[in-house]
Backbone as XML, in Angstrom:
<?xml version="1.0"?>
<chain id="A" units="angstrom">
  <residue number="1" name="MET">
    <atom name="N" x="5.653" y="-39.126" z="53.059"/>
    <atom name="CA" x="6.415" y="-40.349" z="53.034"/>
    <atom name="C" x="5.924" y="-41.172" z="51.857"/>
  </residue>
  <residue number="2" name="ALA">
    <atom name="N" x="6.794" y="-41.454" z="50.932"/>
    <atom name="CA" x="6.452" y="-42.270" z="49.764"/>
    <atom name="C" x="7.122" y="-43.632" z="49.908"/>
  </residue>
  <residue number="3" name="VAL">
    <atom name="N" x="6.345" y="-44.688" z="49.702"/>
    <atom name="CA" x="6.854" y="-46.051" z="49.839"/>
    <atom name="C" x="6.334" y="-46.919" z="48.691"/>
  </residue>
  <residue number="4" name="GLN">
    <atom name="N" x="6.933" y="-48.081" z="48.532"/>
    <atom name="CA" x="6.442" y="-49.090" z="47.590"/>
    <atom name="C" x="4.995" y="-49.398" z="47.957"/>
  </residue>
  <residue number="5" name="PRO">
    <atom name="N" x="4.087" y="-49.480" z="46.985"/>
    <atom name="CA" x="2.706" y="-49.855" z="47.329"/>
    <atom name="C" x="2.691" y="-51.156" z="48.135"/>
  </residue>
  <residue number="6" name="ILE">
    <atom name="N" x="1.999" y="-51.134" z="49.274"/>
    <atom name="CA" x="2.027" y="-52.286" z="50.165"/>
    <atom name="C" x="1.411" y="-53.514" z="49.503"/>
  </residue>
  <residue number="7" name="ASN">
    <atom name="N" x="1.974" y="-54.655" z="49.837"/>
    <atom name="CA" x="1.506" y="-55.958" z="49.337"/>
    <atom name="C" x="1.568" y="-56.057" z="47.820"/>
  </residue>
  <residue number="8" name="ARG">
    <atom name="N" x="2.477" y="-55.338" z="47.180"/>
    <atom name="CA" x="2.599" y="-55.373" z="45.723"/>
    <atom name="C" x="4.019" y="-55.768" z="45.320"/>
  </residue>
  <residue number="9" name="ASP">
    <atom name="N" x="4.403" y="-56.985" z="45.682"/>
    <atom name="CA" x="5.708" y="-57.507" z="45.296"/>
    <atom name="C" x="5.741" y="-57.908" z="43.824"/>
  </residue>
  <residue number="10" name="ASP">
    <atom name="N" x="4.582" y="-57.849" z="43.153"/>
    <atom name="CA" x="4.504" y="-58.225" z="41.743"/>
    <atom name="C" x="4.931" y="-57.101" z="40.799"/>
  </residue>
  <residue number="11" name="LEU">
    <atom name="N" x="5.141" y="-55.907" z="41.308"/>
    <atom name="CA" x="5.484" y="-54.777" z="40.438"/>
    <atom name="C" x="6.882" y="-54.955" z="39.867"/>
  </residue>
  <residue number="12" name="PRO">
    <atom name="N" x="7.121" y="-54.468" z="38.647"/>
    <atom name="CA" x="8.426" y="-54.674" z="38.002"/>
    <atom name="C" x="9.505" y="-53.722" z="38.510"/>
  </residue>
  <residue number="13" name="PHE">
    <atom name="N" x="9.235" y="-52.993" z="39.576"/>
    <atom name="CA" x="10.192" y="-52.044" z="40.123"/>
    <atom name="C" x="10.087" y="-52.048" z="41.636"/>
  </residue>
  <residue number="14" name="ARG">
    <atom name="N" x="11.078" y="-51.472" z="42.289"/>
    <atom name="CA" x="11.071" y="-51.303" z="43.737"/>
    <atom name="C" x="11.292" y="-49.826" z="44.023"/>
  </residue>
  <residue number="15" name="LEU">
    <atom name="N" x="10.279" y="-49.194" z="44.615"/>
    <atom name="CA" x="10.369" y="-47.775" z="44.935"/>
    <atom name="C" x="11.381" y="-47.559" z="46.056"/>
  </residue>
  <residue number="16" name="ILE">
    <atom name="N" x="12.155" y="-46.497" z="45.943"/>
    <atom name="CA" x="13.068" y="-46.113" z="47.013"/>
    <atom name="C" x="12.276" y="-45.220" z="47.961"/>
  </residue>
  <residue number="17" name="SER">
    <atom name="N" x="12.019" y="-45.714" z="49.158"/>
    <atom name="CA" x="11.191" y="-44.996" z="50.128"/>
    <atom name="C" x="11.881" y="-43.740" z="50.618"/>
  </residue>
  <residue number="18" name="GLY">
    <atom name="N" x="11.081" y="-42.714" z="50.893"/>
    <atom name="CA" x="11.650" y="-41.492" z="51.427"/>
    <atom name="C" x="10.601" y="-40.461" z="51.753"/>
  </residue>
  <residue number="19" name="VAL">
    <atom name="N" x="11.030" y="-39.448" z="52.481"/>
    <atom name="CA" x="10.165" y="-38.337" z="52.857"/>
    <atom name="C" x="10.484" y="-37.154" z="51.958"/>
  </residue>
  <residue number="20" name="VAL">
    <atom name="N" x="9.443" y="-36.518" z="51.426"/>
    <atom name="CA" x="9.591" y="-35.339" z="50.582"/>
    <atom name="C" x="8.833" y="-34.199" z="51.243"/>
  </residue>
  <residue number="21" name="ASP">
    <atom name="N" x="9.454" y="-33.045" z="51.330"/>
    <atom name="CA" x="8.772" y="-31.863" z="51.858"/>
    <atom name="C" x="7.805" y="-31.339" z="50.794"/>
  </residue>
  <residue number="22" name="ALA">
    <atom name="N" x="6.744" y="-32.095" z="50.537"/>
    <atom name="CA" x="5.827" y="-31.785" z="49.443"/>
    <atom name="C" x="5.057" y="-30.497" z="49.666"/>
  </residue>
  <residue number="23" name="ASP">
    <atom name="N" x="4.949" y="-30.041" z="50.909"/>
    <atom name="CA" x="4.279" y="-28.771" z="51.155"/>
    <atom name="C" x="5.139" y="-27.596" z="50.710"/>
  </residue>
  <residue number="24" name="GLN">
    <atom name="N" x="6.440" y="-27.819" z="50.591"/>
    <atom name="CA" x="7.352" y="-26.761" z="50.161"/>
    <atom name="C" x="7.928" y="-27.015" z="48.761"/>
  </residue>
  <residue number="25" name="PHE">
    <atom name="N" x="8.025" y="-28.270" z="48.373"/>
    <atom name="CA" x="8.616" y="-28.638" z="47.083"/>
    <atom name="C" x="7.557" y="-29.333" z="46.250"/>
  </residue>
  <residue number="26" name="ASN">
    <atom name="N" x="6.827" y="-28.562" z="45.435"/>
    <atom name="CA" x="5.744" y="-29.192" z="44.674"/>
    <atom name="C" x="5.502" y="-28.546" z="43.313"/>
  </residue>
  <residue number="27" name="ASP">
    <atom name="N" x="6.306" y="-27.569" z="42.931"/>
    <atom name="CA" x="6.078" y="-26.890" z="41.649"/>
    <atom name="C" x="6.302" y="-27.792" z="40.438"/>
  </residue>
  <residue number="28" name="VAL">
    <atom name="N" x="7.105" y="-28.834" z="40.590"/>
    <atom name="CA" x="7.364" y="-29.738" z="39.464"/>
    <atom name="C" x="6.849" y="-31.146" z="39.758"/>
  </residue>
  <residue number="29" name="GLY">
    <atom name="N" x="5.994" y="-31.269" z="40.737"/>
    <atom name="CA" x="5.518" y="-32.591" z="41.116"/>
    <atom name="C" x="6.550" y="-33.270" z="41.999"/>
  </residue>
  <residue number="30" name="ILE">
    <atom name="N" x="6.329" y="-34.520" z="42.277"/>
    <atom name="CA" x="7.238" y="-35.278" z="43.130"/>
    <atom name="C" x="7.789" y="-36.443" z="42.321"/>
  </residue>
  <residue number="31" name="ASN">
    <atom name="N" x="9.095" y="-36.574" z="42.312"/>
    <atom name="CA" x="9.729" y="-37.720" z="41.652"/>
    <atom name="C" x="9.714" y="-38.906" z="42.608"/>
  </residue>
  <residue number="32" name="PHE">
    <atom name="N" x="9.466" y="-40.070" z="42.074"/>
    <atom name="CA" x="9.490" y="-41.296" z="42.860"/>
    <atom name="C" x="10.605" y="-42.182" z="42.319"/>
  </residue>
  <residue number="33" name="PRO">
    <atom name="N" x="11.833" y="-42.035" z="42.820"/>
    <atom name="CA" x="12.918" y="-42.866" z="42.307"/>
    <atom name="C" x="12.694" y="-44.335" z="42.641"/>
  </residue>
  <residue number="34" name="ALA">
    <atom name="N" x="13.130" y="-45.188" z="41.728"/>
    <atom name="CA" x="12.928" y="-46.624" z="41.899"/>
    <atom name="C" x="14.055" y="-47.379" z="41.214"/>
  </residue>
  <residue number="35" name="THR">
    <atom name="N" x="14.181" y="-48.628" z="41.577"/>
    <atom name="CA" x="15.089" y="-49.529" z="40.878"/>
    <atom name="C" x="14.245" y="-50.501" z="40.074"/>
  </residue>
  <residue number="36" name="TRP">
    <atom name="N" x="14.711" y="-50.830" z="38.900"/>
    <atom name="CA" x="13.999" y="-51.744" z="38.016"/>
    <atom name="C" x="14.407" y="-53.159" z="38.362"/>
  </residue>
  <residue number="37" name="ASN">
    <atom name="N" x="13.462" y="-54.056" z="38.625"/>
    <atom name="CA" x="13.834" y="-55.423" z="39.001"/>
    <atom name="C" x="13.328" y="-56.482" z="38.040"/>
  </residue>
  <residue number="38" name="ASP">
    <atom name="N" x="12.694" y="-56.089" z="36.958"/>
    <atom name="CA" x="12.241" y="-57.041" z="35.945"/>
    <atom name="C" x="13.007" y="-56.753" z="34.663"/>
  </residue>
  <residue number="39" name="SER">
    <atom name="N" x="14.101" y="-57.484" z="34.462"/>
    <atom name="CA" x="14.948" y="-57.224" z="33.293"/>
    <atom name="C" x="14.254" y="-57.582" z="31.986"/>
  </residue>
  <residue number="40" name="ASN">
    <atom name="N" x="13.165" y="-58.326" z="32.028"/>
    <atom name="CA" x="12.451" y="-58.708" z="30.804"/>
    <atom name="C" x="11.363" y="-57.712" z="30.425"/>
  </residue>
  <residue number="41" name="PHE">
    <atom name="N" x="11.067" y="-56.742" z="31.291"/>
    <atom name="CA" x="9.999" y="-55.794" z="30.994"/>
    <atom name="C" x="10.453" y="-54.809" z="29.931"/>
  </residue>
  <residue number="42" name="SER">
    <atom name="N" x="9.590" y="-54.584" z="28.961"/>
    <atom name="CA" x="9.848" y="-53.593" z="27.924"/>
    <atom name="C" x="8.520" y="-52.938" z="27.598"/>
  </residue>
  <residue number="43" name="GLY">
    <atom name="N" x="8.496" y="-51.603" z="27.575"/>
    <atom name="CA" x="7.257" y="-50.932" z="27.220"/>
    <atom name="C" x="6.847" y="-49.881" z="28.223"/>
  </residue>
  <residue number="44" name="VAL">
    <atom name="N" x="5.540" y="-49.714" z="28.347"/>
    <atom name="CA" x="4.964" y="-48.691" z="29.203"/>
    <atom name="C" x="4.183" y="-49.390" z="30.311"/>
  </residue>
  <residue number="45" name="LEU">
    <atom name="N" x="4.275" y="-48.855" z="31.519"/>
    <atom name="CA" x="3.491" y="-49.424" z="32.618"/>
    <atom name="C" x="2.008" y="-49.257" z="32.305"/>
  </residue>
  <residue number="46" name="PRO">
    <atom name="N" x="1.204" y="-50.258" z="32.603"/>
    <atom name="CA" x="-0.230" y="-50.167" z="32.317"/>
    <atom name="C" x="-0.907" y="-49.054" z="33.110"/>
  </residue>
  <residue number="47" name="ARG">
    <atom name="N" x="-1.892" y="-48.439" z="32.496"/>
    <atom name="CA" x="-2.682" y="-47.409" z="33.175"/>
    <atom name="C" x="-3.278" y="-47.997" z="34.449"/>
  </residue>
  <residue number="48" name="GLY">
    <atom name="N" x="-3.187" y="-47.235" z="35.510"/>
    <atom name="CA" x="-3.760" y="-47.662" z="36.786"/>
    <atom name="C" x="-2.808" y="-48.440" z="37.668"/>
  </residue>
  <residue number="49" name="MET">
    <atom name="N" x="-1.639" y="-48.836" z="37.153"/>
    <atom name="CA" x="-0.688" y="-49.567" z="37.983"/>
    <atom name="C" x="-0.190" y="-48.635" z="39.090"/>
  </residue>
  <residue number="50" name="PRO">
    <atom name="N" x="-0.277" y="-49.060" z="40.341"/>
    <atom name="CA" x="0.212" y="-48.194" z="41.419"/>
    <atom name="C" x="1.724" y="-48.078" z="41.358"/>
  </residue>
  <residue number="51" name="ILE">
    <atom name="N" x="2.213" y="-46.862" z="41.556"/>
    <atom name="CA" x="3.665" y="-46.675" z="41.534"/>
    <atom name="C" x="4.199" y="-46.230" z="42.884"/>
  </residue>
  <residue number="52" name="ALA">
    <atom name="N" x="3.361" y="-45.653" z="43.714"/>
    <atom name="CA" x="3.805" y="-45.190" z="45.030"/>
    <atom name="C" x="2.615" y="-45.132" z="45.968"/>
  </residue>
  <residue number="53" name="GLN">
    <atom name="N" x="2.883" y="-45.323" z="47.225"/>
    <atom name="CA" x="1.874" y="-45.130" z="48.253"/>
    <atom name="C" x="2.412" y="-44.034" z="49.158"/>
  </residue>
  <residue number="54" name="CYS">
    <atom name="N" x="1.593" y="-43.013" z="49.379"/>
    <atom name="CA" x="2.062" y="-41.846" z="50.119"/>
    <atom name="C" x="1.277" y="-41.682" z="51.415"/>
  </residue>
  <residue number="55" name="TYR">
    <atom name="N" x="2.006" y="-41.334" z="52.450"/>
    <atom name="CA" x="1.419" y="-41.088" z="53.761"/>
    <atom name="C" x="1.807" y="-39.684" z="54.206"/>
  </residue>
  <residue number="56" name="PRO">
    <atom name="N" x="0.852" y="-38.899" z="54.671"/>
    <atom name="CA" x="1.211" y="-37.568" z="55.178"/>
    <atom name="C" x="1.979" y="-37.694" z="56.491"/>
  </residue>
  <residue number="57" name="VAL">
    <atom name="N" x="2.956" y="-36.845" z="56.663"/>
    <atom name="CA" x="3.750" y="-36.813" z="57.889"/>
    <atom name="C" x="3.637" y="-35.400" z="58.453"/>
  </residue>
  <residue number="58" name="SER">
    <atom name="N" x="3.107" y="-35.290" z="59.635"/>
    <atom name="CA" x="2.922" y="-33.990" z="60.259"/>
    <atom name="C" x="4.259" y="-33.404" z="60.705"/>
  </residue>
  <residue number="59" name="ARG">
    <atom name="N" x="4.387" y="-32.105" z="60.570"/>
    <atom name="CA" x="5.588" y="-31.431" z="61.061"/>
    <atom name="C" x="5.494" y="-31.168" z="62.559"/>
  </residue>
  <residue number="60" name="GLU">
    <atom name="N" x="4.295" y="-31.240" z="63.108"/>
    <atom name="CA" x="4.111" y="-30.986" z="64.537"/>
    <atom name="C" x="4.622" y="-32.175" z="65.347"/>
  </residue>
  <residue number="61" name="ILE">
    <atom name="N" x="5.285" y="-31.888" z="66.436"/>
    <atom name="CA" x="5.793" y="-32.939" z="67.308"/>
    <atom name="C" x="4.624" y="-33.459" z="68.146"/>
  </residue>
  <residue number="62" name="PRO">
    <atom name="N" x="4.358" y="-34.764" z="68.087"/>
    <atom name="CA" x="3.220" y="-35.291" z="68.852"/>
    <atom name="C" x="3.513" y="-35.300" z="70.354"/>
  </residue>
  <residue number="63" name="MET">
    <atom name="N" x="2.474" y="-35.137" z="71.116"/>
    <atom name="CA" x="2.587" y="-35.263" z="72.570"/>
    <atom name="C" x="2.309" y="-36.720" z="72.924"/>
  </residue>
  <residue number="64" name="LEU">
    <atom name="N" x="3.302" y="-37.396" z="73.427"/>
    <atom name="CA" x="3.156" y="-38.801" z="73.785"/>
    <atom name="C" x="3.018" y="-38.927" z="75.301"/>
  </residue>
  <residue number="65" name="VAL">
    <atom name="N" x="2.139" y="-39.820" z="75.696"/>
    <atom name="CA" x="1.963" y="-40.097" z="77.117"/>
    <atom name="C" x="2.252" y="-41.571" z="77.325"/>
  </residue>
  <residue number="66" name="CYS">
    <atom name="N" x="3.238" y="-41.870" z="78.124"/>
    <atom name="CA" x="3.593" y="-43.253" z="78.442"/>
    <atom name="C" x="3.323" y="-43.471" z="79.920"/>
  </residue>
  <residue number="67" name="GLU">
    <atom name="N" x="2.502" y="-44.459" z="80.190"/>
    <atom name="CA" x="2.155" y="-44.721" z="81.587"/>
    <atom name="C" x="1.813" y="-46.191" z="81.753"/>
  </residue>
  <residue number="68" name="ALA">
    <atom name="N" x="1.824" y="-46.641" z="82.973"/>
    <atom name="CA" x="1.474" y="-48.027" z="83.265"/>
    <atom name="C" x="0.000" y="-48.264" z="82.943"/>
  </residue>
  <residue number="69" name="MET">
    <atom name="N" x="-0.313" y="-49.489" z="82.517"/>
    <atom name="CA" x="-1.705" y="-49.826" z="82.224"/>
    <atom name="C" x="-2.469" y="-50.026" z="83.534"/>
  </residue>
  <residue number="70" name="SER">
    <atom name="N" x="-3.701" y="-49.538" z="83.536"/>
    <atom name="CA" x="-4.557" y="-49.717" z="84.713"/>
    <atom name="C" x="-5.033" y="-51.168" z="84.770"/>
  </residue>
  <residue number="71" name="GLU">
    <atom name="N" x="-5.570" y="-51.554" z="85.916"/>
    <atom name="CA" x="-6.119" y="-52.912" z="86.057"/>
    <atom name="C" x="-7.233" y="-53.154" z="85.034"/>
  </residue>
  <residue number="72" name="ALA">
    <atom name="N" x="-8.093" y="-52.146" z="84.820"/>
    <atom name="CA" x="-9.184" y="-52.286" z="83.840"/>
    <atom name="C" x="-8.617" y="-52.470" z="82.436"/>
  </residue>
  <residue number="73" name="ARG">
    <atom name="N" x="-7.579" y="-51.729" z="82.099"/>
    <atom name="CA" x="-6.958" y="-51.841" z="80.775"/>
    <atom name="C" x="-6.293" y="-53.205" z="80.603"/>
  </residue>
  <residue number="74" name="ILE">
    <atom name="N" x="-5.640" y="-53.697" z="81.633"/>
    <atom name="CA" x="-5.023" y="-55.027" z="81.578"/>
    <atom name="C" x="-6.092" y="-56.090" z="81.370"/>
  </residue>
  <residue number="75" name="ARG">
    <atom name="N" x="-7.222" y="-55.951" z="82.048"/>
    <atom name="CA" x="-8.328" y="-56.904" z="81.903"/>
    <atom name="C" x="-8.861" y="-56.898" z="80.468"/>
  </residue>
  <residue number="76" name="ARG">
    <atom name="N" x="-9.075" y="-55.702" z="79.877"/>
    <atom name="CA" x="-9.548" y="-55.616" z="78.482"/>
    <atom name="C" x="-8.516" y="-56.218" z="77.526"/>
  </residue>
  <residue number="77" name="TYR">
    <atom name="N" x="-7.242" y="-55.955" z="77.787"/>
    <atom name="CA" x="-6.169" y="-56.514" z="76.958"/>
    <atom name="C" x="-6.227" y="-58.043" z="76.990"/>
  </residue>
  <residue number="78" name="ASP">
    <atom name="N" x="-6.299" y="-58.607" z="78.182"/>
    <atom name="CA" x="-6.326" y="-60.068" z="78.321"/>
    <atom name="C" x="-7.553" y="-60.682" z="77.644"/>
  </residue>
  <residue number="79" name="GLU">
    <atom name="N" x="-8.709" y="-60.026" z="77.781"/>
    <atom name="CA" x="-9.933" y="-60.538" z="77.152"/>
    <atom name="C" x="-9.803" y="-60.548" z="75.631"/>
  </residue>
  <residue number="80" name="LEU">
    <atom name="N" x="-9.311" y="-59.460" z="75.064"/>
    <atom name="CA" x="-9.178" y="-59.387" z="73.615"/>
    <atom name="C" x="-8.101" y="-60.347" z="73.113"/>
  </residue>
  <residue number="81" name="ALA">
    <atom name="N" x="-6.988" y="-60.453" z="73.821"/>
    <atom name="CA" x="-5.931" y="-61.385" z="73.422"/>
    <atom name="C" x="-6.462" y="-62.817" z="73.407"/>
  </residue>
  <residue number="82" name="THR">
    <atom name="N" x="-7.284" y="-63.172" z="74.387"/>
    <atom name="CA" x="-7.878" y="-64.513" z="74.430"/>
    <atom name="C" x="-8.788" y="-64.739" z="73.233"/>
  </residue>
  <residue number="83" name="GLN">
    <atom name="N" x="-9.613" y="-63.739" z="72.885"/>
    <atom name="CA" x="-10.492" y="-63.863" z="71.713"/>
    <atom name="C" x="-9.668" y="-64.078" z="70.444"/>
  </residue>
  <residue number="84" name="ILE">
    <atom name="N" x="-8.600" y="-63.306" z="70.297"/>
    <atom name="CA" x="-7.756" y="-63.406" z="69.107"/>
    <atom name="C" x="-7.114" y="-64.786" z="69.007"/>
  </residue>
  <residue number="85" name="MET">
    <atom name="N" x="-6.659" y="-65.314" z="70.125"/>
    <atom name="CA" x="-6.006" y="-66.628" z="70.120"/>
    <atom name="C" x="-7.004" y="-67.767" z="69.899"/>
  </residue>
  <residue number="86" name="ASN">
    <atom name="N" x="-8.284" y="-67.532" z="70.169"/>
    <atom name="CA" x="-9.295" y="-68.580" z="70.019"/>
    <atom name="C" x="-9.806" y="-68.740" z="68.593"/>
  </residue>
  <residue number="87" name="GLY">
    <atom name="N" x="-9.477" y="-67.836" z="67.694"/>
    <atom name="CA" x="-9.933" y="-68.011" z="66.319"/>
    <atom name="C" x="-9.718" y="-66.774" z="65.482"/>
  </residue>
  <residue number="88" name="PRO">
    <atom name="N" x="-9.679" y="-66.953" z="64.169"/>
    <atom name="CA" x="-9.415" y="-65.830" z="63.271"/>
    <atom name="C" x="-10.623" y="-64.915" z="63.099"/>
  </residue>
  <residue number="89" name="GLY">
    <atom name="N" x="-10.359" y="-63.716" z="62.589"/>
    <atom name="CA" x="-11.418" y="-62.806" z="62.185"/>
    <atom name="C" x="-11.935" y="-61.872" z="63.269"/>
  </residue>
  <residue number="90" name="VAL">
    <atom name="N" x="-11.335" y="-61.888" z="64.455"/>
    <atom name="CA" x="-11.833" y="-61.045" z="65.550"/>
    <atom name="C" x="-11.755" y="-59.575" z="65.171"/>
  </residue>
  <residue number="91" name="TYR">
    <atom name="N" x="-10.610" y="-59.148" z="64.686"/>
    <atom name="CA" x="-10.471" y="-57.736" z="64.310"/>
    <atom name="C" x="-11.470" y="-57.379" z="63.214"/>
  </residue>
  <residue number="92" name="ARG">
    <atom name="N" x="-11.518" y="-58.173" z="62.136"/>
    <atom name="CA" x="-12.381" y="-57.873" z="60.993"/>
    <atom name="C" x="-13.847" y="-57.803" z="61.400"/>
  </residue>
  <residue number="93" name="ARG">
    <atom name="N" x="-14.317" y="-58.746" z="62.200"/>
    <atom name="CA" x="-15.736" y="-58.804" z="62.564"/>
    <atom name="C" x="-16.132" y="-57.813" z="63.649"/>
  </residue>
  <residue number="94" name="GLN">
    <atom name="N" x="-15.246" y="-57.526" z="64.591"/>
    <atom name="CA" x="-15.650" y="-56.756" z="65.764"/>
    <atom name="C" x="-15.039" y="-55.358" z="65.869"/>
  </residue>
  <residue number="95" name="HIS">
    <atom name="N" x="-13.934" y="-55.090" z="65.156"/>
    <atom name="CA" x="-13.232" y="-53.842" z="65.410"/>
    <atom name="C" x="-12.984" y="-52.981" z="64.163"/>
  </residue>
  <residue number="96" name="ARG">
    <atom name="N" x="-12.927" y="-53.584" z="63.008"/>
    <atom name="CA" x="-12.636" y="-52.820" z="61.805"/>
    <atom name="C" x="-13.842" y="-51.988" z="61.392"/>
  </residue>
  <residue number="97" name="SER">
    <atom name="N" x="-13.619" y="-50.740" z="61.019"/>
    <atom name="CA" x="-14.703" y="-49.872" z="60.557"/>
    <atom name="C" x="-15.288" y="-50.436" z="59.268"/>
  </residue>
  <residue number="98" name="LYS">
    <atom name="N" x="-16.574" y="-50.291" z="59.110"/>
    <atom name="CA" x="-17.231" y="-50.712" z="57.879"/>
    <atom name="C" x="-16.790" y="-49.788" z="56.743"/>
  </residue>
  <residue number="99" name="ARG">
    <atom name="N" x="-16.654" y="-50.325" z="55.539"/>
    <atom name="CA" x="-16.252" y="-49.508" z="54.398"/>
    <atom name="C" x="-17.259" y="-48.397" z="54.172"/>
  </residue>
  <residue number="100" name="GLY">
    <atom name="N" x="-16.746" y="-47.198" z="53.963"/>
    <atom name="CA" x="-17.600" y="-46.043" z="53.738"/>
    <atom name="C" x="-18.040" y="-45.354" z="55.017"/>
  </residue>
  <residue number="101" name="ALA">
    <atom name="N" x="-17.766" y="-45.978" z="56.164"/>
    <atom name="CA" x="-18.132" y="-45.339" z="57.436"/>
    <atom name="C" x="-17.065" y="-44.330" z="57.829"/>
  </residue>
  <residue number="102" name="PRO">
    <atom name="N" x="-17.459" y="-43.252" z="58.457"/>
    <atom name="CA" x="-16.462" y="-42.254" z="58.874"/>
    <atom name="C" x="-15.572" y="-42.755" z="59.985"/>
  </residue>
</chain>
């Protein structure tokens, strides 16, 4: 799945999002079609400018389990929701993996 680089509304183009069977179609690379939205831009895109963000999409059908939440799960949900509503940074400080950690 190729999409516009997230949080990059400053780019002079808009990528047309789509799924490419890159495991089967890769002998010529992958084209990333886009529309140009900066009519004043002239030249070459700077080295390092992101042009696409790609996410792997599995061909395997996932097994989903949908069930009612247990009382313990509801209690954990309510506790975390209360923490989040009481102030910013809960996810970043308590739940996000440290950079470089597996």
